[in-house]
Structure formats: C-alpha cells, structure tokens
matplotlib code that plots the C-alpha trace (Angstrom):
import matplotlib.pyplot as plt

x = [6.1, 7.1, 9.7, 8.0, 9.6, 9.5, 6.7, 7.1, 5.8, 7.7, 10.1, 8.3, 8.2, 5.4, 3.3, 0.9, -2.4, -5.8, -9.4, -12.3, -14.5, -17.5, -18.8, -18.9, -21.4, -19.5, -19.9, -16.1, -14.8, -13.0, -10.1, -8.8, -5.1, -3.6, -0.2, 0.0, 2.8, 3.6, 4.2, 1.7, -1.7, -0.5, -2.3, -2.7, -5.3, -5.1, -6.4, -8.8, -10.4, -8.7, -9.6, -6.7, -5.3, -1.8, -2.7, -4.5, -1.5, 0.9, -1.3, -1.3, 2.5, 3.0, 0.8, 2.7, 6.1, 5.0, 4.5, 6.8, 9.6, 11.4, 11.4, 12.2, 15.8, 14.4, 11.2, 11.0, 9.1, 12.3, 14.3, 14.4, 13.3]
y = [10.4, 8.3, 5.6, 2.3, -0.6, -4.1, -6.5, -8.1, -11.4, -12.0, -9.1, -7.9, -4.3, -2.2, 0.2, 3.0, 3.7, 5.3, 5.3, 7.5, 6.2, 8.5, 12.0, 13.8, 16.4, 19.2, 17.4, 16.6, 13.3, 11.4, 9.1, 5.9, 5.2, 1.7, 0.1, -3.4, -5.9, -6.5, -10.3, -11.4, -10.3, -8.2, -4.8, -1.9, 0.9, 4.5, 5.2, 7.9, 9.1, 12.2, 15.0, 14.4, 11.1, 12.1, 12.5, 9.2, 7.4, 9.1, 7.9, 4.3, 4.5, 5.6, 2.7, 0.2, 1.4, 1.5, -2.3, -4.4, -6.6, -6.5, -8.4, -12.1, -13.2, -16.2, -18.2, -21.4, -22.8, -22.4, -24.7, -28.4, -30.7]
z = [-3.0, 0.0, -0.9, -0.4, 1.4, -0.3, 0.5, 3.9, 2.6, -0.6, -1.0, -4.2, -5.4, -3.9, -5.9, -4.8, -6.5, -5.7, -6.7, -6.1, -3.3, -2.6, -3.1, 0.2, 1.5, -0.2, -3.6, -3.7, -4.6, -1.8, -2.6, -1.0, -1.4, -1.7, -1.8, -3.2, -4.0, -7.6, -6.9, -4.3, -3.1, -0.1, 0.0, 2.4, 2.4, 3.5, 7.0, 5.8, 2.6, 1.1, -1.1, -3.5, -4.8, -3.9, -0.3, -0.2, -1.8, 0.7, 3.6, 2.3, 1.8, 5.4, 6.6, 4.4, 5.6, 9.3, 9.4, 11.6, 10.1, 6.8, 3.6, 4.0, 3.2, 1.4, 1.4, 3.3, 0.3, -1.8, 0.5, 0.0, 2.9]

ax = plt.figure().add_subplot(projection="3d")
ax.plot(x, y, z, "-o")
ax.set_aspect("equal")
plt.show()
C-alpha cells in the first residue's frame, strides 16, 4: 500500500477504500478507488476503473499524494482576529 500524505486542507489522516462500480464486457467487476480525509470532506478518486480493489486504491493513493502543497501548519480559523 502506498503511504498516504495528510489532508492538504486540514492535516487529517487519509484513508484508502474502494467500491465496485460496474460489470465490464468480460463479466468482471470493475472497482473505483478513493482516498478520503478522516476529518473533513476532502476526497480523491482513482483515474481509471480497475479489476482489483487493491489496484484501484493504489491509483487513488497516487493521485492523492501527487497534489501540490502540503498540510497546513495551522488553520486561519483557529487564530483570533
């Protein structure tokens, strides 16, 4: 499994998961992979549908980790005006 970077919006822990999407022409189940933040609604999907769930999650993890920027040092909402 690809090590996931923290959420770029809140710094929360990221988790990979998948679900079946469609049955292809060969009667195989195709899977979509996702990575989502455990603290906020940030989510990223795999680029393609895959034959195995592990491939789909790895694809989504690569997409999640390829984003620009890093986790915020602190939120501007936490600071007093």
